[in-house]
All heavy atoms as atom14 arrays in JSON, in Angstrom:
{
  "sequence": "MVSVQLSLPLTQARLRLRAHAYSSGRSITDISQEVVDRRLRLDHHGNGTPPTVVDKD",
  "atom14_mask": [
    [1, 1, 1, 1, 1, 1, 1, 1, 0, 0, 0, 0, 0, 0],
    [1, 1, 1, 1, 1, 1, 1, 0, 0, 0, 0, 0, 0, 0],
    [1, 1, 1, 1, 1, 1, 0, 0, 0, 0, 0, 0, 0, 0],
    [1, 1, 1, 1, 1, 1, 1, 0, 0, 0, 0, 0, 0, 0],
    [1, 1, 1, 1, 1, 1, 1, 1, 1, 0, 0, 0, 0, 0],
    [1, 1, 1, 1, 1, 1, 1, 1, 0, 0, 0, 0, 0, 0],
    [1, 1, 1, 1, 1, 1, 0, 0, 0, 0, 0, 0, 0, 0],
    [1, 1, 1, 1, 1, 1, 1, 1, 0, 0, 0, 0, 0, 0],
    [1, 1, 1, 1, 1, 1, 1, 0, 0, 0, 0, 0, 0, 0],
    [1, 1, 1, 1, 1, 1, 1, 1, 0, 0, 0, 0, 0, 0],
    [1, 1, 1, 1, 1, 1, 1, 0, 0, 0, 0, 0, 0, 0],
    [1, 1, 1, 1, 1, 1, 1, 1, 1, 0, 0, 0, 0, 0],
    [1, 1, 1, 1, 1, 0, 0, 0, 0, 0, 0, 0, 0, 0],
    [1, 1, 1, 1, 1, 1, 1, 1, 1, 1, 1, 0, 0, 0],
    [1, 1, 1, 1, 1, 1, 1, 1, 0, 0, 0, 0, 0, 0],
    [1, 1, 1, 1, 1, 1, 1, 1, 1, 1, 1, 0, 0, 0],
    [1, 1, 1, 1, 1, 1, 1, 1, 0, 0, 0, 0, 0, 0],
    [1, 1, 1, 1, 1, 1, 1, 1, 1, 1, 1, 0, 0, 0],
    [1, 1, 1, 1, 1, 0, 0, 0, 0, 0, 0, 0, 0, 0],
    [1, 1, 1, 1, 1, 1, 1, 1, 1, 1, 0, 0, 0, 0],
    [1, 1, 1, 1, 1, 0, 0, 0, 0, 0, 0, 0, 0, 0],
    [1, 1, 1, 1, 1, 1, 1, 1, 1, 1, 1, 1, 0, 0],
    [1, 1, 1, 1, 1, 1, 0, 0, 0, 0, 0, 0, 0, 0],
    [1, 1, 1, 1, 1, 1, 0, 0, 0, 0, 0, 0, 0, 0],
    [1, 1, 1, 1, 0, 0, 0, 0, 0, 0, 0, 0, 0, 0],
    [1, 1, 1, 1, 1, 1, 1, 1, 1, 1, 1, 0, 0, 0],
    [1, 1, 1, 1, 1, 1, 0, 0, 0, 0, 0, 0, 0, 0],
    [1, 1, 1, 1, 1, 1, 1, 1, 0, 0, 0, 0, 0, 0],
    [1, 1, 1, 1, 1, 1, 1, 0, 0, 0, 0, 0, 0, 0],
    [1, 1, 1, 1, 1, 1, 1, 1, 0, 0, 0, 0, 0, 0],
    [1, 1, 1, 1, 1, 1, 1, 1, 0, 0, 0, 0, 0, 0],
    [1, 1, 1, 1, 1, 1, 0, 0, 0, 0, 0, 0, 0, 0],
    [1, 1, 1, 1, 1, 1, 1, 1, 1, 0, 0, 0, 0, 0],
    [1, 1, 1, 1, 1, 1, 1, 1, 1, 0, 0, 0, 0, 0],
    [1, 1, 1, 1, 1, 1, 1, 0, 0, 0, 0, 0, 0, 0],
    [1, 1, 1, 1, 1, 1, 1, 0, 0, 0, 0, 0, 0, 0],
    [1, 1, 1, 1, 1, 1, 1, 1, 0, 0, 0, 0, 0, 0],
    [1, 1, 1, 1, 1, 1, 1, 1, 1, 1, 1, 0, 0, 0],
    [1, 1, 1, 1, 1, 1, 1, 1, 1, 1, 1, 0, 0, 0],
    [1, 1, 1, 1, 1, 1, 1, 1, 0, 0, 0, 0, 0, 0],
    [1, 1, 1, 1, 1, 1, 1, 1, 1, 1, 1, 0, 0, 0],
    [1, 1, 1, 1, 1, 1, 1, 1, 0, 0, 0, 0, 0, 0],
    [1, 1, 1, 1, 1, 1, 1, 1, 0, 0, 0, 0, 0, 0],
    [1, 1, 1, 1, 1, 1, 1, 1, 1, 1, 0, 0, 0, 0],
    [1, 1, 1, 1, 1, 1, 1, 1, 1, 1, 0, 0, 0, 0],
    [1, 1, 1, 1, 0, 0, 0, 0, 0, 0, 0, 0, 0, 0],
    [1, 1, 1, 1, 1, 1, 1, 1, 0, 0, 0, 0, 0, 0],
    [1, 1, 1, 1, 0, 0, 0, 0, 0, 0, 0, 0, 0, 0],
    [1, 1, 1, 1, 1, 1, 1, 0, 0, 0, 0, 0, 0, 0],
    [1, 1, 1, 1, 1, 1, 1, 0, 0, 0, 0, 0, 0, 0],
    [1, 1, 1, 1, 1, 1, 1, 0, 0, 0, 0, 0, 0, 0],
    [1, 1, 1, 1, 1, 1, 1, 0, 0, 0, 0, 0, 0, 0],
    [1, 1, 1, 1, 1, 1, 1, 0, 0, 0, 0, 0, 0, 0],
    [1, 1, 1, 1, 1, 1, 1, 0, 0, 0, 0, 0, 0, 0],
    [1, 1, 1, 1, 1, 1, 1, 1, 0, 0, 0, 0, 0, 0],
    [1, 1, 1, 1, 1, 1, 1, 1, 1, 0, 0, 0, 0, 0],
    [1, 1, 1, 1, 1, 1, 1, 1, 0, 0, 0, 0, 0, 0]
  ],
  "atom14_positions": [
    [[-5.01, 4.85, -4.4], [-5.58, 4.24, -3.21], [-4.73, 4.55, -1.98], [-5.27, 4.84, -0.92], [-5.73, 2.74, -3.4], [-6.86, 2.35, -4.36], [-7.02, 0.58, -4.62], [-7.8, 0.08, -3.12], [0.0, 0.0, 0.0], [0.0, 0.0, 0.0], [0.0, 0.0, 0.0], [0.0, 0.0, 0.0], [0.0, 0.0, 0.0], [0.0, 0.0, 0.0]],
    [[-3.42, 4.48, -2.14], [-2.53, 4.77, -1.01], [-2.67, 6.23, -0.6], [-2.7, 6.55, 0.6], [-1.07, 4.42, -1.37], [-0.12, 4.87, -0.28], [-0.93, 2.93, -1.63], [0.0, 0.0, 0.0], [0.0, 0.0, 0.0], [0.0, 0.0, 0.0], [0.0, 0.0, 0.0], [0.0, 0.0, 0.0], [0.0, 0.0, 0.0], [0.0, 0.0, 0.0]],
    [[-2.8, 7.11, -1.56], [-2.96, 8.53, -1.26], [-4.19, 8.77, -0.38], [-4.12, 9.51, 0.61], [-3.09, 9.31, -2.57], [-3.37, 10.66, -2.32], [0.0, 0.0, 0.0], [0.0, 0.0, 0.0], [0.0, 0.0, 0.0], [0.0, 0.0, 0.0], [0.0, 0.0, 0.0], [0.0, 0.0, 0.0], [0.0, 0.0, 0.0], [0.0, 0.0, 0.0]],
    [[-5.29, 8.15, -0.72], [-6.52, 8.33, 0.05], [-6.41, 7.64, 1.41], [-6.78, 8.2, 2.43], [-7.73, 7.8, -0.74], [-8.99, 7.78, 0.11], [-7.94, 8.64, -1.99], [0.0, 0.0, 0.0], [0.0, 0.0, 0.0], [0.0, 0.0, 0.0], [0.0, 0.0, 0.0], [0.0, 0.0, 0.0], [0.0, 0.0, 0.0], [0.0, 0.0, 0.0]],
    [[-5.89, 6.4, 1.43], [-5.78, 5.66, 2.68], [-4.93, 6.38, 3.72], [-5.26, 6.39, 4.9], [-5.17, 4.27, 2.42], [-6.08, 3.33, 1.69], [-5.37, 2.06, 1.26], [-4.16, 1.91, 1.41], [-6.13, 1.13, 0.71], [0.0, 0.0, 0.0], [0.0, 0.0, 0.0], [0.0, 0.0, 0.0], [0.0, 0.0, 0.0], [0.0, 0.0, 0.0]],
    [[-3.85, 7.0, 3.26], [-2.93, 7.65, 4.2], [-3.06, 9.17, 4.23], [-2.29, 9.83, 4.93], [-1.49, 7.27, 3.84], [-1.17, 5.78, 3.89], [0.27, 5.54, 3.49], [-1.44, 5.21, 5.25], [0.0, 0.0, 0.0], [0.0, 0.0, 0.0], [0.0, 0.0, 0.0], [0.0, 0.0, 0.0], [0.0, 0.0, 0.0], [0.0, 0.0, 0.0]],
    [[-4.0, 9.71, 3.48], [-4.19, 11.17, 3.39], [-2.89, 11.87, 3.0], [-2.45, 12.81, 3.66], [-4.73, 11.72, 4.71], [-5.95, 11.13, 5.03], [0.0, 0.0, 0.0], [0.0, 0.0, 0.0], [0.0, 0.0, 0.0], [0.0, 0.0, 0.0], [0.0, 0.0, 0.0], [0.0, 0.0, 0.0], [0.0, 0.0, 0.0], [0.0, 0.0, 0.0]],
    [[-2.29, 11.37, 1.92], [-1.03, 11.92, 1.42], [-1.22, 12.47, 0.02], [-2.06, 11.98, -0.73], [0.03, 10.83, 1.35], [0.52, 10.22, 2.64], [1.43, 9.03, 2.34], [1.26, 11.25, 3.47], [0.0, 0.0, 0.0], [0.0, 0.0, 0.0], [0.0, 0.0, 0.0], [0.0, 0.0, 0.0], [0.0, 0.0, 0.0], [0.0, 0.0, 0.0]],
    [[-0.38, 13.44, -0.37], [-0.39, 13.87, -1.77], [0.08, 12.7, -2.65], [0.78, 11.79, -2.18], [0.64, 15.0, -1.81], [0.95, 15.35, -0.4], [0.54, 14.21, 0.46], [0.0, 0.0, 0.0], [0.0, 0.0, 0.0], [0.0, 0.0, 0.0], [0.0, 0.0, 0.0], [0.0, 0.0, 0.0], [0.0, 0.0, 0.0], [0.0, 0.0, 0.0]],
    [[-0.28, 12.73, -3.91], [0.07, 11.64, -4.82], [1.57, 11.39, -4.89], [2.0, 10.23, -4.95], [-0.49, 11.93, -6.21], [-2.01, 11.86, -6.34], [-2.42, 12.3, -7.74], [-2.51, 10.48, -6.03], [0.0, 0.0, 0.0], [0.0, 0.0, 0.0], [0.0, 0.0, 0.0], [0.0, 0.0, 0.0], [0.0, 0.0, 0.0], [0.0, 0.0, 0.0]],
    [[2.36, 12.44, -4.87], [3.81, 12.24, -4.95], [4.34, 11.47, -3.74], [5.21, 10.61, -3.88], [4.55, 13.58, -5.08], [4.16, 14.44, -4.01], [4.24, 14.26, -6.41], [0.0, 0.0, 0.0], [0.0, 0.0, 0.0], [0.0, 0.0, 0.0], [0.0, 0.0, 0.0], [0.0, 0.0, 0.0], [0.0, 0.0, 0.0], [0.0, 0.0, 0.0]],
    [[3.82, 11.77, -2.56], [4.24, 11.06, -1.36], [3.75, 9.61, -1.36], [4.46, 8.7, -0.93], [3.72, 11.77, -0.1], [4.39, 13.1, 0.15], [5.85, 12.93, 0.5], [6.21, 12.06, 1.28], [6.7, 13.75, -0.09], [0.0, 0.0, 0.0], [0.0, 0.0, 0.0], [0.0, 0.0, 0.0], [0.0, 0.0, 0.0], [0.0, 0.0, 0.0]],
    [[2.55, 9.39, -1.84], [2.0, 8.03, -1.93], [2.85, 7.18, -2.88], [3.14, 6.02, -2.6], [0.56, 8.07, -2.39], [0.0, 0.0, 0.0], [0.0, 0.0, 0.0], [0.0, 0.0, 0.0], [0.0, 0.0, 0.0], [0.0, 0.0, 0.0], [0.0, 0.0, 0.0], [0.0, 0.0, 0.0], [0.0, 0.0, 0.0], [0.0, 0.0, 0.0]],
    [[3.26, 7.77, -3.99], [4.12, 7.05, -4.93], [5.46, 6.71, -4.3], [5.99, 5.61, -4.48], [4.34, 7.89, -6.2], [5.15, 7.16, -7.25], [5.26, 7.98, -8.5], [5.77, 9.3, -8.2], [6.91, 9.8, -8.68], [7.61, 9.11, -9.53], [7.3, 11.0, -8.35], [0.0, 0.0, 0.0], [0.0, 0.0, 0.0], [0.0, 0.0, 0.0]],
    [[6.01, 7.62, -3.52], [7.26, 7.34, -2.82], [7.09, 6.19, -1.83], [7.98, 5.36, -1.68], [7.76, 8.58, -2.1], [8.33, 9.68, -2.99], [8.66, 10.92, -2.15], [9.57, 9.18, -3.71], [0.0, 0.0, 0.0], [0.0, 0.0, 0.0], [0.0, 0.0, 0.0], [0.0, 0.0, 0.0], [0.0, 0.0, 0.0], [0.0, 0.0, 0.0]],
    [[5.95, 6.14, -1.16], [5.69, 5.03, -0.23], [5.64, 3.7, -0.96], [6.18, 2.7, -0.5], [4.38, 5.24, 0.51], [4.34, 6.43, 1.44], [5.16, 6.15, 2.7], [5.15, 7.3, 3.56], [4.39, 7.43, 4.64], [3.6, 6.45, 5.0], [4.44, 8.52, 5.35], [0.0, 0.0, 0.0], [0.0, 0.0, 0.0], [0.0, 0.0, 0.0]],
    [[4.98, 3.69, -2.12], [4.93, 2.47, -2.93], [6.33, 2.05, -3.37], [6.69, 0.87, -3.27], [4.05, 2.67, -4.16], [2.55, 2.64, -3.95], [1.84, 3.08, -5.22], [2.1, 1.24, -3.55], [0.0, 0.0, 0.0], [0.0, 0.0, 0.0], [0.0, 0.0, 0.0], [0.0, 0.0, 0.0], [0.0, 0.0, 0.0], [0.0, 0.0, 0.0]],
    [[7.12, 3.01, -3.84], [8.47, 2.7, -4.3], [9.33, 2.19, -3.15], [10.09, 1.23, -3.31], [9.12, 3.94, -4.92], [8.5, 4.32, -6.25], [9.13, 5.55, -6.82], [10.5, 5.25, -7.2], [11.38, 6.16, -7.55], [11.03, 7.43, -7.59], [12.61, 5.82, -7.89], [0.0, 0.0, 0.0], [0.0, 0.0, 0.0], [0.0, 0.0, 0.0]],
    [[9.23, 2.81, -2.0], [10.02, 2.39, -0.84], [9.63, 0.99, -0.39], [10.5, 0.17, -0.07], [9.82, 3.38, 0.31], [0.0, 0.0, 0.0], [0.0, 0.0, 0.0], [0.0, 0.0, 0.0], [0.0, 0.0, 0.0], [0.0, 0.0, 0.0], [0.0, 0.0, 0.0], [0.0, 0.0, 0.0], [0.0, 0.0, 0.0], [0.0, 0.0, 0.0]],
    [[8.34, 0.71, -0.38], [7.9, -0.64, 0.02], [8.38, -1.67, -0.99], [8.84, -2.75, -0.6], [6.39, -0.69, 0.17], [5.91, -1.99, 0.72], [5.99, -2.28, 2.05], [5.4, -3.08, 0.12], [5.53, -3.51, 2.25], [5.16, -4.01, 1.08], [0.0, 0.0, 0.0], [0.0, 0.0, 0.0], [0.0, 0.0, 0.0], [0.0, 0.0, 0.0]],
    [[8.29, -1.34, -2.26], [8.76, -2.27, -3.3], [10.26, -2.52, -3.14], [10.71, -3.67, -3.18], [8.44, -1.71, -4.68], [0.0, 0.0, 0.0], [0.0, 0.0, 0.0], [0.0, 0.0, 0.0], [0.0, 0.0, 0.0], [0.0, 0.0, 0.0], [0.0, 0.0, 0.0], [0.0, 0.0, 0.0], [0.0, 0.0, 0.0], [0.0, 0.0, 0.0]],
    [[11.02, -1.49, -2.95], [12.47, -1.62, -2.8], [12.82, -2.45, -1.57], [13.63, -3.38, -1.64], [13.13, -0.24, -2.71], [14.61, -0.31, -2.52], [15.46, -0.57, -3.58], [15.17, -0.13, -1.26], [16.83, -0.64, -3.41], [16.54, -0.21, -1.07], [17.36, -0.47, -2.14], [18.72, -0.54, -1.96], [0.0, 0.0, 0.0], [0.0, 0.0, 0.0]],
    [[12.2, -2.13, -0.44], [12.53, -2.83, 0.81], [12.11, -4.29, 0.8], [12.69, -5.11, 1.51], [11.92, -2.11, 2.01], [10.52, -2.22, 2.01], [0.0, 0.0, 0.0], [0.0, 0.0, 0.0], [0.0, 0.0, 0.0], [0.0, 0.0, 0.0], [0.0, 0.0, 0.0], [0.0, 0.0, 0.0], [0.0, 0.0, 0.0], [0.0, 0.0, 0.0]],
    [[11.1, -4.62, 0.0], [10.63, -6.01, -0.06], [11.28, -6.78, -1.21], [11.05, -7.98, -1.35], [9.11, -6.06, -0.19], [8.68, -5.51, -1.42], [0.0, 0.0, 0.0], [0.0, 0.0, 0.0], [0.0, 0.0, 0.0], [0.0, 0.0, 0.0], [0.0, 0.0, 0.0], [0.0, 0.0, 0.0], [0.0, 0.0, 0.0], [0.0, 0.0, 0.0]],
    [[12.07, -6.07, -2.04], [12.74, -6.72, -3.17], [11.8, -7.11, -4.29], [12.08, -8.02, -5.06], [0.0, 0.0, 0.0], [0.0, 0.0, 0.0], [0.0, 0.0, 0.0], [0.0, 0.0, 0.0], [0.0, 0.0, 0.0], [0.0, 0.0, 0.0], [0.0, 0.0, 0.0], [0.0, 0.0, 0.0], [0.0, 0.0, 0.0], [0.0, 0.0, 0.0]],
    [[10.68, -6.42, -4.38], [9.68, -6.71, -5.42], [9.49, -5.49, -6.3], [9.91, -4.39, -5.95], [8.36, -7.12, -4.75], [8.56, -8.39, -3.93], [7.36, -8.77, -3.14], [6.22, -8.96, -4.02], [4.97, -8.76, -3.61], [4.71, -8.41, -2.39], [3.98, -8.95, -4.45], [0.0, 0.0, 0.0], [0.0, 0.0, 0.0], [0.0, 0.0, 0.0]],
    [[8.81, -5.66, -7.42], [8.6, -4.53, -8.33], [7.46, -3.66, -7.82], [6.56, -4.12, -7.11], [8.27, -5.03, -9.74], [6.96, -5.57, -9.78], [0.0, 0.0, 0.0], [0.0, 0.0, 0.0], [0.0, 0.0, 0.0], [0.0, 0.0, 0.0], [0.0, 0.0, 0.0], [0.0, 0.0, 0.0], [0.0, 0.0, 0.0], [0.0, 0.0, 0.0]],
    [[7.51, -2.41, -8.22], [6.44, -1.48, -7.84], [5.12, -1.93, -8.49], [4.05, -1.73, -7.92], [6.8, -0.02, -8.19], [5.8, 0.94, -7.52], [6.84, 0.18, -9.68], [6.21, 2.38, -7.58], [0.0, 0.0, 0.0], [0.0, 0.0, 0.0], [0.0, 0.0, 0.0], [0.0, 0.0, 0.0], [0.0, 0.0, 0.0], [0.0, 0.0, 0.0]],
    [[5.21, -2.57, -9.64], [4.0, -3.09, -10.31], [3.34, -4.16, -9.44], [2.12, -4.15, -9.26], [4.35, -3.66, -11.69], [4.99, -2.64, -12.46], [3.12, -4.16, -12.41], [0.0, 0.0, 0.0], [0.0, 0.0, 0.0], [0.0, 0.0, 0.0], [0.0, 0.0, 0.0], [0.0, 0.0, 0.0], [0.0, 0.0, 0.0], [0.0, 0.0, 0.0]],
    [[4.15, -5.08, -8.89], [3.59, -6.13, -8.02], [2.95, -5.53, -6.78], [1.85, -5.92, -6.38], [4.68, -7.12, -7.6], [5.14, -8.0, -8.73], [4.45, -8.08, -9.77], [6.22, -8.62, -8.57], [0.0, 0.0, 0.0], [0.0, 0.0, 0.0], [0.0, 0.0, 0.0], [0.0, 0.0, 0.0], [0.0, 0.0, 0.0], [0.0, 0.0, 0.0]],
    [[3.64, -4.59, -6.15], [3.11, -3.97, -4.93], [1.83, -3.2, -5.24], [0.84, -3.3, -4.51], [4.17, -3.04, -4.29], [5.41, -3.83, -3.9], [3.59, -2.28, -3.11], [5.17, -4.96, -2.92], [0.0, 0.0, 0.0], [0.0, 0.0, 0.0], [0.0, 0.0, 0.0], [0.0, 0.0, 0.0], [0.0, 0.0, 0.0], [0.0, 0.0, 0.0]],
    [[1.83, -2.46, -6.34], [0.64, -1.69, -6.72], [-0.54, -2.6, -6.99], [-1.67, -2.3, -6.59], [0.93, -0.85, -7.97], [1.97, 0.05, -7.71], [0.0, 0.0, 0.0], [0.0, 0.0, 0.0], [0.0, 0.0, 0.0], [0.0, 0.0, 0.0], [0.0, 0.0, 0.0], [0.0, 0.0, 0.0], [0.0, 0.0, 0.0], [0.0, 0.0, 0.0]],
    [[-0.29, -3.73, -7.64], [-1.38, -4.67, -7.92], [-1.95, -5.24, -6.62], [-3.16, -5.39, -6.5], [-0.89, -5.81, -8.82], [-2.01, -6.69, -9.33], [-3.0, -5.91, -10.19], [-2.62, -5.27, -11.15], [-4.27, -5.96, -9.85], [0.0, 0.0, 0.0], [0.0, 0.0, 0.0], [0.0, 0.0, 0.0], [0.0, 0.0, 0.0], [0.0, 0.0, 0.0]],
    [[-1.1, -5.51, -5.65], [-1.59, -6.01, -4.36], [-2.46, -4.97, -3.66], [-3.45, -5.3, -3.03], [-0.44, -6.45, -3.47], [0.14, -7.76, -3.88], [0.95, -8.42, -2.79], [0.94, -7.93, -1.65], [1.58, -9.44, -3.09], [0.0, 0.0, 0.0], [0.0, 0.0, 0.0], [0.0, 0.0, 0.0], [0.0, 0.0, 0.0], [0.0, 0.0, 0.0]],
    [[-2.07, -3.71, -3.77], [-2.87, -2.63, -3.17], [-4.23, -2.55, -3.86], [-5.27, -2.49, -3.2], [-2.12, -1.28, -3.23], [-3.03, -0.13, -2.83], [-0.88, -1.32, -2.34], [0.0, 0.0, 0.0], [0.0, 0.0, 0.0], [0.0, 0.0, 0.0], [0.0, 0.0, 0.0], [0.0, 0.0, 0.0], [0.0, 0.0, 0.0], [0.0, 0.0, 0.0]],
    [[-4.22, -2.55, -5.18], [-5.47, -2.46, -5.94], [-6.37, -3.67, -5.67], [-7.59, -3.53, -5.54], [-5.19, -2.32, -7.46], [-6.45, -2.46, -8.28], [-4.52, -0.98, -7.74], [0.0, 0.0, 0.0], [0.0, 0.0, 0.0], [0.0, 0.0, 0.0], [0.0, 0.0, 0.0], [0.0, 0.0, 0.0], [0.0, 0.0, 0.0], [0.0, 0.0, 0.0]],
    [[-5.77, -4.85, -5.53], [-6.54, -6.06, -5.24], [-6.94, -6.16, -3.77], [-7.57, -7.13, -3.37], [-5.73, -7.31, -5.62], [-5.54, -7.45, -7.11], [-6.28, -6.8, -7.88], [-4.64, -8.22, -7.51], [0.0, 0.0, 0.0], [0.0, 0.0, 0.0], [0.0, 0.0, 0.0], [0.0, 0.0, 0.0], [0.0, 0.0, 0.0], [0.0, 0.0, 0.0]],
    [[-6.53, -5.17, -2.98], [-6.83, -5.11, -1.54], [-6.22, -6.26, -0.75], [-6.76, -6.71, 0.24], [-8.33, -5.0, -1.3], [-8.89, -3.74, -1.91], [-10.36, -3.65, -1.73], [-10.83, -2.51, -2.49], [-11.69, -1.63, -2.02], [-12.2, -1.76, -0.85], [-12.06, -0.62, -2.78], [0.0, 0.0, 0.0], [0.0, 0.0, 0.0], [0.0, 0.0, 0.0]],
    [[-5.06, -6.72, -1.21], [-4.31, -7.74, -0.48], [-3.22, -7.1, 0.37], [-2.61, -7.76, 1.2], [-3.69, -8.75, -1.44], [-4.72, -9.63, -2.12], [-4.06, -10.59, -3.04], [-3.46, -9.8, -4.12], [-2.75, -10.29, -5.1], [-2.48, -11.56, -5.16], [-2.27, -9.51, -6.05], [0.0, 0.0, 0.0], [0.0, 0.0, 0.0], [0.0, 0.0, 0.0]],
    [[-2.95, -5.81, 0.14], [-1.92, -5.08, 0.87], [-2.42, -3.68, 1.14], [-3.0, -3.03, 0.27], [-0.63, -5.03, 0.03], [0.53, -4.25, 0.62], [1.08, -4.97, 1.85], [1.61, -4.06, -0.41], [0.0, 0.0, 0.0], [0.0, 0.0, 0.0], [0.0, 0.0, 0.0], [0.0, 0.0, 0.0], [0.0, 0.0, 0.0], [0.0, 0.0, 0.0]],
    [[-2.18, -3.22, 2.37], [-2.52, -1.85, 2.73], [-1.32, -1.28, 3.45], [-0.87, -1.85, 4.46], [-3.75, -1.82, 3.63], [-4.16, -0.42, 4.0], [-5.37, -0.45, 4.92], [-5.7, 0.89, 5.32], [-6.77, 1.54, 4.92], [-7.63, 0.93, 4.13], [-7.01, 2.75, 5.33], [0.0, 0.0, 0.0], [0.0, 0.0, 0.0], [0.0, 0.0, 0.0]],
    [[-0.76, -0.19, 2.95], [0.39, 0.43, 3.58], [-0.09, 1.28, 4.75], [-1.13, 1.93, 4.68], [1.15, 1.29, 2.58], [1.7, 0.56, 1.36], [2.47, 1.53, 0.48], [2.57, -0.6, 1.76], [0.0, 0.0, 0.0], [0.0, 0.0, 0.0], [0.0, 0.0, 0.0], [0.0, 0.0, 0.0], [0.0, 0.0, 0.0], [0.0, 0.0, 0.0]],
    [[0.68, 1.25, 5.84], [0.32, 2.07, 6.99], [1.19, 3.32, 7.02], [2.01, 3.55, 6.13], [0.4, 1.27, 8.29], [1.81, 0.77, 8.58], [2.78, 1.35, 8.06], [1.93, -0.2, 9.34], [0.0, 0.0, 0.0], [0.0, 0.0, 0.0], [0.0, 0.0, 0.0], [0.0, 0.0, 0.0], [0.0, 0.0, 0.0], [0.0, 0.0, 0.0]],
    [[1.02, 4.14, 8.04], [1.74, 5.41, 8.11], [3.23, 5.23, 8.32], [4.0, 6.15, 8.12], [1.16, 6.29, 9.21], [-0.18, 6.84, 8.84], [-0.32, 7.91, 8.01], [-1.43, 6.44, 9.16], [-1.6, 8.18, 7.83], [-2.29, 7.3, 8.52], [0.0, 0.0, 0.0], [0.0, 0.0, 0.0], [0.0, 0.0, 0.0], [0.0, 0.0, 0.0]],
    [[3.67, 4.05, 8.73], [5.09, 3.79, 8.94], [5.73, 3.14, 7.72], [6.89, 2.81, 7.75], [5.28, 2.88, 10.16], [4.68, 3.45, 11.39], [5.21, 4.56, 12.02], [3.59, 3.1, 12.1], [4.46, 4.86, 13.07], [3.48, 4.0, 13.13], [0.0, 0.0, 0.0], [0.0, 0.0, 0.0], [0.0, 0.0, 0.0], [0.0, 0.0, 0.0]],
    [[4.94, 2.94, 6.64], [5.47, 2.35, 5.43], [5.43, 0.84, 5.41], [5.85, 0.22, 4.46], [0.0, 0.0, 0.0], [0.0, 0.0, 0.0], [0.0, 0.0, 0.0], [0.0, 0.0, 0.0], [0.0, 0.0, 0.0], [0.0, 0.0, 0.0], [0.0, 0.0, 0.0], [0.0, 0.0, 0.0], [0.0, 0.0, 0.0], [0.0, 0.0, 0.0]],
    [[4.94, 0.25, 6.49], [4.83, -1.2, 6.54], [3.6, -1.67, 5.81], [2.57, -1.02, 5.84], [4.75, -1.69, 7.99], [5.96, -1.27, 8.79], [7.07, -1.23, 8.29], [5.74, -0.92, 10.04], [0.0, 0.0, 0.0], [0.0, 0.0, 0.0], [0.0, 0.0, 0.0], [0.0, 0.0, 0.0], [0.0, 0.0, 0.0], [0.0, 0.0, 0.0]],
    [[3.69, -2.79, 5.19], [2.54, -3.38, 4.52], [1.85, -4.35, 5.44], [2.48, -5.16, 6.1], [0.0, 0.0, 0.0], [0.0, 0.0, 0.0], [0.0, 0.0, 0.0], [0.0, 0.0, 0.0], [0.0, 0.0, 0.0], [0.0, 0.0, 0.0], [0.0, 0.0, 0.0], [0.0, 0.0, 0.0], [0.0, 0.0, 0.0], [0.0, 0.0, 0.0]],
    [[0.55, -4.24, 5.51], [-0.22, -5.16, 6.33], [-1.39, -5.67, 5.5], [-1.91, -4.95, 4.65], [-0.79, -4.48, 7.6], [-1.57, -3.36, 7.2], [0.31, -4.02, 8.52], [0.0, 0.0, 0.0], [0.0, 0.0, 0.0], [0.0, 0.0, 0.0], [0.0, 0.0, 0.0], [0.0, 0.0, 0.0], [0.0, 0.0, 0.0], [0.0, 0.0, 0.0]],
    [[-1.8, -6.91, 5.74], [-3.0, -7.39, 5.05], [-4.2, -6.57, 5.53], [-4.23, -6.12, 6.67], [-3.12, -8.85, 5.48], [-1.95, -9.15, 6.32], [-1.23, -7.9, 6.61], [0.0, 0.0, 0.0], [0.0, 0.0, 0.0], [0.0, 0.0, 0.0], [0.0, 0.0, 0.0], [0.0, 0.0, 0.0], [0.0, 0.0, 0.0], [0.0, 0.0, 0.0]],
    [[-5.18, -6.37, 4.69], [-6.35, -5.61, 5.11], [-7.15, -6.37, 6.16], [-7.14, -7.58, 6.21], [-7.16, -5.44, 3.82], [-6.69, -6.53, 2.93], [-5.28, -6.83, 3.32], [0.0, 0.0, 0.0], [0.0, 0.0, 0.0], [0.0, 0.0, 0.0], [0.0, 0.0, 0.0], [0.0, 0.0, 0.0], [0.0, 0.0, 0.0], [0.0, 0.0, 0.0]],
    [[-7.8, -5.6, 7.01], [-8.67, -6.2, 8.02], [-9.96, -6.64, 7.37], [-10.58, -5.89, 6.62], [-8.98, -5.16, 9.13], [-7.75, -4.7, 9.65], [-9.84, -5.77, 10.21], [0.0, 0.0, 0.0], [0.0, 0.0, 0.0], [0.0, 0.0, 0.0], [0.0, 0.0, 0.0], [0.0, 0.0, 0.0], [0.0, 0.0, 0.0], [0.0, 0.0, 0.0]],
    [[-10.36, -7.87, 7.66], [-11.61, -8.38, 7.12], [-12.71, -8.07, 8.12], [-12.61, -8.41, 9.29], [-11.53, -9.9, 6.88], [-12.85, -10.44, 6.4], [-10.42, -10.21, 5.89], [0.0, 0.0, 0.0], [0.0, 0.0, 0.0], [0.0, 0.0, 0.0], [0.0, 0.0, 0.0], [0.0, 0.0, 0.0], [0.0, 0.0, 0.0], [0.0, 0.0, 0.0]],
    [[-13.74, -7.41, 7.64], [-14.85, -7.03, 8.5], [-16.05, -7.87, 8.15], [-16.44, -7.96, 6.98], [-15.19, -5.52, 8.33], [-16.39, -5.15, 9.18], [-13.99, -4.67, 8.64], [0.0, 0.0, 0.0], [0.0, 0.0, 0.0], [0.0, 0.0, 0.0], [0.0, 0.0, 0.0], [0.0, 0.0, 0.0], [0.0, 0.0, 0.0], [0.0, 0.0, 0.0]],
    [[-16.63, -8.51, 9.15], [-17.81, -9.32, 8.93], [-19.01, -8.37, 8.78], [-19.28, -7.56, 9.65], [-18.03, -10.26, 10.13], [-19.16, -11.23, 9.9], [-19.65, -11.32, 8.75], [-19.54, -11.91, 10.85], [0.0, 0.0, 0.0], [0.0, 0.0, 0.0], [0.0, 0.0, 0.0], [0.0, 0.0, 0.0], [0.0, 0.0, 0.0], [0.0, 0.0, 0.0]],
    [[-19.7, -8.47, 7.67], [-20.8, -7.54, 7.39], [-22.14, -8.02, 7.92], [-23.15, -7.4, 7.67], [-20.89, -7.29, 5.89], [-19.66, -6.59, 5.38], [-19.81, -6.18, 3.95], [-18.54, -5.49, 3.53], [-18.67, -4.77, 2.31], [0.0, 0.0, 0.0], [0.0, 0.0, 0.0], [0.0, 0.0, 0.0], [0.0, 0.0, 0.0], [0.0, 0.0, 0.0]],
    [[-22.16, -9.13, 8.62], [-23.42, -9.62, 9.19], [-23.74, -8.95, 10.5], [-23.0, -8.53, 11.25], [-23.37, -11.13, 9.4], [-23.36, -11.86, 8.06], [-23.83, -11.27, 7.08], [-22.86, -12.99, 8.04], [0.0, 0.0, 0.0], [0.0, 0.0, 0.0], [0.0, 0.0, 0.0], [0.0, 0.0, 0.0], [0.0, 0.0, 0.0], [0.0, 0.0, 0.0]]
  ]
}
């Protein structure tokens, strides 16, 4: 998901996940689960932000 969101190769996306996990003091498993659950979206600067909620009405 990170690879597609940031248009990065898989190896770079994995590095972003690892870096975010390390900098936040959490496991890569926890960070990955948040991304999959759409509770976390990494940006191009490596910062994690909550996803934007779009009203579909």
